[in-house]
Structures are given as structure tokens and as C-alpha cells.
C-alpha positions as CSV (number, residue, x, y, z in Angstrom):
1,M,-2.3,-17.3,28.0
2,I,-5.5,-16.6,28.3
3,H,-7.3,-17.4,25.4
4,H,-10.7,-16.5,25.5
5,L,-13.0,-16.0,28.3
6,K,-16.7,-17.4,28.2
7,G,-18.8,-16.6,30.9
8,K,-21.0,-14.3,32.4
9,L,-21.1,-10.8,32.0
10,V,-21.2,-9.0,35.5
11,E,-21.0,-5.3,34.5
12,K,-20.4,-3.7,30.9
13,N,-19.2,-0.3,30.3
14,P,-17.9,1.5,27.2
15,T,-14.0,0.7,28.6
16,N,-14.4,-2.3,29.8
17,V,-16.7,-5.4,31.5
18,V,-16.4,-7.4,34.1
19,V,-17.0,-11.1,33.4
20,D,-18.0,-14.5,35.7
21,C,-15.9,-17.3,35.5
22,N,-17.1,-19.8,37.3
23,G,-17.1,-18.4,40.4
24,V,-13.2,-15.6,39.5
25,G,-14.2,-12.8,38.5
26,Y,-12.4,-10.9,35.4
27,F,-12.0,-7.2,35.1
28,V,-11.7,-6.3,31.0
29,H,-10.8,-3.8,28.6
30,I,-12.3,-3.1,25.7
31,S,-12.2,-1.3,22.8
32,L,-16.0,0.7,21.6
33,N,-16.1,-1.7,18.6
34,T,-16.3,-4.9,20.8
35,F,-18.8,-2.2,23.1
36,S,-21.3,-1.9,20.3
37,N,-21.2,-5.0,19.1
38,L,-21.4,-6.3,22.9
39,K,-24.7,-7.9,23.1
40,D,-26.9,-7.5,26.9
41,E,-27.3,-10.7,27.3
42,E,-26.4,-13.0,30.5
43,N,-23.9,-15.6,28.6
44,I,-20.5,-14.1,26.5
45,F,-17.3,-15.0,24.8
46,L,-14.1,-12.8,24.1
47,F,-10.9,-13.1,22.4
48,T,-8.4,-11.6,25.0
49,H,-4.8,-10.3,25.2
50,L,-2.7,-10.4,28.4
51,Q,0.3,-7.7,28.7
52,V,2.0,-8.6,31.7
53,K,4.4,-5.9,33.2
54,E,6.3,-5.5,36.2
55,D,3.4,-4.1,38.0
56,S,0.8,-5.3,36.5
57,H,-1.1,-8.0,34.3
58,T,-3.8,-6.0,31.7
59,L,-6.4,-7.9,30.3
60,F,-8.2,-7.1,26.8
61,G,-10.7,-8.6,25.0
62,F,-12.3,-8.7,21.6
63,K,-15.2,-9.9,20.4
64,E,-13.7,-11.1,17.1
65,K,-10.7,-12.6,16.6
66,S,-9.7,-9.9,14.5
67,E,-10.2,-7.7,16.3
68,R,-7.3,-8.9,18.7
69,E,-5.4,-9.6,16.0
70,I,-5.1,-6.0,14.5
71,F,-4.4,-5.1,18.1
72,R,-1.6,-7.3,18.8
73,L,0.0,-5.7,15.1
74,L,-0.6,-2.3,16.6
75,I,1.0,-3.7,20.0
76,S,4.2,-4.9,17.7
77,V,5.0,-1.0,16.4
78,S,7.2,0.8,18.7
79,G,5.3,4.6,19.6
80,I,2.8,1.9,19.8
81,G,1.4,1.2,23.6
82,A,-2.0,-1.2,24.1
83,S,-4.0,2.2,25.6
84,T,-3.2,3.3,21.8
85,A,-4.0,0.8,20.8
86,R,-7.6,-0.2,21.5
87,T,-8.3,4.0,21.0
88,M,-7.2,3.3,17.5
89,L,-10.3,0.1,17.8
90,S,-12.4,2.2,19.1
91,S,-12.1,5.2,17.0
92,L,-12.1,3.8,13.5
93,E,-13.9,-0.4,12.9
94,P,-10.2,-3.4,12.6
95,A,-11.2,-3.3,9.3
96,Q,-11.4,0.5,8.5
97,I,-7.9,0.2,10.0
98,R,-7.2,-2.7,7.9
99,D,-8.1,-1.1,5.0
100,A,-6.4,2.0,6.1
101,I,-2.9,0.2,6.6
102,A,-2.9,-2.1,2.9
103,S,-3.4,0.5,1.1
104,G,-0.9,2.8,2.7
105,D,-4.3,5.4,3.2
106,V,-1.4,7.3,6.0
107,A,-4.3,10.7,6.4
108,T,-6.7,8.0,7.3
109,I,-4.7,6.5,10.5
110,Q,-3.9,9.9,11.8
111,S,-7.4,11.0,11.6
112,I,-7.1,9.6,14.8
113,K,-7.0,11.1,18.5
114,G,-3.4,10.8,19.7
115,I,-1.9,9.9,15.8
116,G,1.1,11.9,14.7
117,A,1.7,11.9,10.9
118,K,5.5,10.2,11.5
119,T,3.7,7.4,13.8
120,A,0.6,7.0,11.4
121,Q,3.0,6.7,9.2
122,R,5.7,4.0,11.3
123,V,2.5,1.8,11.7
124,I,2.1,1.3,7.5
125,L,5.3,0.8,7.4
126,D,5.8,-1.9,9.9
127,L,2.4,-3.3,9.2
128,K,1.5,-3.1,5.6
129,D,3.3,-6.6,3.9
130,K,1.7,-8.0,7.2
131,I,-2.2,-6.9,6.7
132,V,-1.6,-8.2,3.2
133,K,-0.5,-11.1,4.1
134,I,-2.2,-12.4,7.0
135,F,-6.0,-11.0,5.8
136,G,-4.7,-12.2,2.0
137,I,-5.5,-8.8,1.4
138,D,-5.5,-7.8,-2.4
139,E,-3.4,-4.5,-2.4
140,V,-4.3,-2.9,-6.2
141,F,-8.5,-3.2,-5.1
142,V,-8.2,-1.5,-1.6
143,E,-6.2,1.1,-3.3
144,Q,-8.1,1.7,-6.7
145,N,-11.1,1.2,-3.9
146,N,-9.3,3.8,-1.7
147,T,-8.9,6.2,-4.4
148,N,-12.4,6.6,-5.0
149,K,-13.1,7.0,-1.9
150,E,-10.9,9.6,-1.3
151,E,-12.3,11.8,-4.7
152,A,-15.2,11.3,-3.6
153,L,-14.8,12.0,-0.1
154,S,-13.1,15.6,-1.3
155,A,-16.2,16.0,-3.5
156,L,-18.4,16.1,-0.7
157,E,-16.3,18.2,1.4
158,T,-16.0,21.1,-1.7
159,L,-19.7,20.4,-1.9
160,G,-20.4,21.6,2.0
161,Y,-20.8,17.8,4.5
162,A,-17.9,17.4,6.8
163,R,-15.6,15.2,6.5
164,K,-16.1,12.8,9.4
165,Q,-19.7,12.2,9.1
166,S,-19.0,11.7,4.4
167,E,-16.5,9.4,5.6
168,K,-18.9,6.9,7.8
169,V,-21.6,7.6,4.2
170,L,-18.8,6.5,1.9
171,N,-17.5,3.4,4.0
172,K,-21.0,1.9,4.3
173,L,-22.2,2.3,0.8
174,I,-18.7,0.7,-0.3
175,K,-19.6,-2.4,1.6
176,E,-22.8,-2.2,0.2
177,N,-22.0,-2.1,-3.5
178,E,-19.6,-3.6,-5.3
179,D,-16.8,-1.4,-7.3
180,P,-18.2,1.7,-6.9
181,T,-17.3,4.9,-9.7
182,V,-16.4,7.9,-8.2
183,E,-19.5,9.2,-9.7
184,T,-21.7,6.3,-7.7
185,L,-20.7,7.2,-4.8
186,I,-21.3,11.3,-5.5
187,K,-24.9,10.4,-6.1
188,L,-25.3,7.8,-3.3
189,A,-23.6,9.7,-0.5
190,L,-25.9,12.4,-1.6
191,K,-29.1,10.8,-1.2
192,N,-28.6,9.5,2.6
193,L,-26.1,12.7,3.6
């Protein structure tokens, strides 16, 4: 119904923003990902999703169209509501969620607060084919990359490094290097940790 908002940023908080569009103030729920991508500029543009319920109309805003697409896919899964989907997009970047679903990485999805093993498996089962089709991801590449990442992560944990911090560094290294080996990932990660 409301595709996007373009207007003046009146208020900005980690969970919501107020956008003034020609004198009408829209209260928009956002993820931490969108919050961190919003610059403190006067005029902003947000893609939106309007959720209509019996007792409320709730507007969700996204800096990128791909984040809105992932949000809509997530809320299509039984047991995942809008607030859970927003939490997922606040915990991981949209690309991380997309890649985890495409590669069947239950551990990454389950690492999000409030997501159990069954829900993580349901998300992957319901969305894997849709994610691959919509985003045109090559499953084999993602899985191989993910296997290398998991092996490197396991090695770093064995060396005593915290999983969350190691995972952040590895994700950054995978983006920067084309098809890195496990050894390369570990060596580069040790320099960055």
C-alpha cells in the first residue's frame, strides 16, 4: 500500500524514525541495520512495508530494497512475526541472513536471539529455494565458502578466540578476498583479531 517514503528526517532512534512527508509525520519501525545505514541527513528515502492488523497499522522502513525483500520472506514463514524478522535483521546483515538460508547454515540463523533450532530449520526449509531464485545465488559457491568459513571459525575457537568476534572478522575477509582457502582465512583473521 505504501511503497516508500521520501521526506525530512525528524527523529532517529535505533528502533524507529519519524519522517515528515509534506506535513504528515510517519512513525516507521526500523532494524539496526537500517539505523546504521541512515546518515544524519535532512532528507531521507525509505522503502516500506505496511502491516495491517485488526487493531493496528504498523509501518516498517528499510534503507535498501533487498532488506525489505528479506523481511517479507521472513514474515511469510510460520512462527516468524514482524518483530522477530526485525530482530533477525538487527542481529545479522541482510546478506548474512540471505547466505545462511541459501547454504542451509542452521547455526548462523540459530545464533539470533529468540530463534531456536526448529524455527531456524523451518526458515531454511521454507525460504532456501525462494532466496536462490530471487537473488540468483549460486548454491555451490555459497556452501563451499561457508564450509571454509566454518572450518576457520572452528580453528579460531580452538585457539581461544571468541566466536562472535571471529565470525565478524571472517565475514569481512570473505567479502574482501575472492574464494579464500581455510588457511588464508585463518592467517588473515589472526592478523585482525
